[in-house]
C-alpha positions in Angstrom: 179.1 104.0 85.3 182.7 103.9 84.2 183.5 106.6 86.8 181.8 104.5 89.5 183.7 101.4 88.5 186.9 103.4 88.5 186.1 104.8 92.0 185.3 101.3 93.3 188.5 99.9 91.8 190.5 102.7 93.5 188.8 102.2 96.8 189.6 98.4 96.6 193.2 99.1 95.7 193.4 101.6 98.5 192.0 99.1 101.0 194.5 96.5 99.9 197.3 99.0 100.3 196.1 99.9 103.8 195.8 96.3 104.8 199.3 95.6 103.5 200.7 98.6 105.3 199.0 97.5 108.5 200.4 94.0 108.1 204.0 95.4 107.8 203.6 97.7 110.8 205.5 96.3 113.7 203.5 97.9 116.6 200.4 99.4 115.0 198.6 102.3 116.8 195.0 101.1 117.3 193.5 104.6 117.2 195.2 105.5 113.9 194.2 102.3 112.2 190.6 102.6 113.6 190.4 106.0 112.0 191.8 104.8 108.7 189.3 101.8 108.7 186.4 104.1 109.6 187.4 106.5 106.9 187.6 103.7 104.4 184.2 102.5 105.3 182.8 106.0 104.9 184.5 106.4 101.5 183.1 103.1 100.3 179.6 104.1 101.4 180.0 107.4 99.6 181.0 105.5 96.5 178.0 103.3 96.6 175.7 106.2 97.4 177.2 108.2 94.5 175.5 105.7 92.2 172.1 106.7 93.5 172.9 110.4 93.4 174.9 110.8 90.2 174.5 107.7 87.9 170.8 107.1 88.1 168.6 110.0 87.1 165.4 110.9 88.9 163.3 110.4 85.8 164.2 106.7 85.8 162.3 105.8 88.9 162.3 102.1 88.3 166.1 102.0 87.9 166.6 104.2 90.9 164.4 102.0 93.1 166.1 98.9 91.7 169.6 100.3 92.4 168.5 101.3 95.9 167.3 97.7 96.6 170.5 96.2 95.1 172.7 98.5 97.3 170.5 97.7 100.3 171.0 94.0 99.7 174.8 94.5 99.4 174.8 96.6 102.5 172.8 93.9 104.4 175.3 91.3 103.3 178.1 93.4 104.6 176.5 94.0 108.0 178.3 91.0 109.6 181.7 91.8 108.3 181.5 95.4 109.4 180.0 94.7 112.8 183.4 94.1 114.4 183.5 97.9 114.8 180.4 99.0 116.8 179.3 101.7 114.4 181.1 100.4 111.3 178.0 99.4 109.6 176.3 102.8 110.1 179.5 104.6 108.9 179.2 102.6 105.7 175.5 102.2 105.1 174.2 105.7 105.9 176.2 107.3 103.1 175.4 104.4 100.8 171.6 104.3 101.2 170.5 107.7 102.6 171.2 109.6 99.4 168.9 107.3 97.5 166.2 107.4 100.1 166.4 111.3 100.2 166.2 111.4 96.4 163.0 109.3 96.6 161.5 111.5 99.2 162.3 114.7 97.2 160.4 113.2 94.2 157.4 113.5 96.5 155.1 111.0 94.9 153.1 108.6 97.0 155.1 105.5 96.0 158.5 107.1 96.1 157.8 108.7 99.5 156.7 105.3 100.8 159.8 103.5 99.4 162.0 106.3 100.8 160.5 105.9 104.2 160.9 102.1 103.9 164.6 102.5 103.1 165.1 104.8 106.1 163.3 102.3 108.4 165.3 99.5 106.8 168.5 101.4 107.6 167.5 101.7 111.2 166.5 98.0 111.4 169.7 96.7 109.7 171.8 99.0 111.9 170.2 97.4 115.0 170.9 93.9 113.6 174.6 95.0 113.0 174.8 96.2 116.6 173.4 92.9 117.8 176.0 91.0 115.7 178.6 93.3 117.3 177.5 92.3 120.8 177.7 88.6 119.8 181.2 89.1 118.4 182.3 90.8 121.7 180.6 88.1 123.8 182.4 85.4 121.8 185.8 87.2 122.1 185.3 87.5 125.9 184.5 83.8 126.2 187.6 83.0 124.1 189.8 85.1 126.3 188.2 83.7 129.5 188.8 80.2 128.1 192.4 81.0 127.3 192.8 82.5 130.8 191.3 79.4 132.4 193.7 77.2 130.4 196.6 79.2 131.7 195.3 79.0 135.3 194.8 75.2 135.0 198.4 74.9 133.6 199.8 76.9 136.5 197.9 74.8 139.0 199.0 71.7 137.3 202.7 72.8 137.4 202.3 73.8 141.1 200.9 70.4 141.9 203.7 68.6 140.1 206.2 70.8 142.0 204.5 70.0 145.3 204.4 66.3 144.4 208.1 66.3 143.6 208.8 68.1 146.9 206.7 65.5 148.8 208.5 62.7 147.0 211.9 64.2 148.1 210.7 64.5 151.7 209.5 60.9 151.7 212.8 59.7 150.2 214.7 61.7 152.9 212.4 60.3 155.7 212.9 56.7 154.4 216.7 57.2 154.3 216.7 58.5 157.9 
C-alpha cells in the first residue's frame, strides 16, 4: 500500500511538473503535449490497476471486489474530466479496471466470473458515456467559436455601416454647401 501511495504521489508530482512546463512553453507543440497527456493518463491507469494486481491478493475476494468497485467509481467520476480527449477515458480506465476484471475471471468461480463480466460491460458502457461527453464538449466549443465569429462579423458590419454613414454625412454636407 505504501508503494502504491508513493506511486500515486510521484504521478501527481509528475503531472504538476508537466502542467507547469506546458504553462511556461511559449508556443507548445500540440502533438507533443497530447502524447505526454496520453502517457500520463495511461501511467495513472496503470497505477490504479496495480492495486488490483499487486496489493490485493486473490484469496481476499471481498477486498478485491470492493477495490474494483471503488476504482470503478473513481474512474466513473473522472469520465467527464478526461473526455476532452476522445479516447482519454479509455486510455486511463482500461489499465485501471481491466486487470481486476481479468483477475476475477481467472479465479473462475460463478460469482467472480459474473462480476468480472460486469466490470468489462461497465467499462464499455462508461467509455460510451465518455465518448458522448466528448461529443457534447466539441459541440459546445463549436458553438462558442461560431458565436465569437458571429460577434466579429457583427462588429465588422457595424463598423462598415458607421463608415458608410459618415461618408453619406460628408456627401450631404458637401451637397448642402454647393
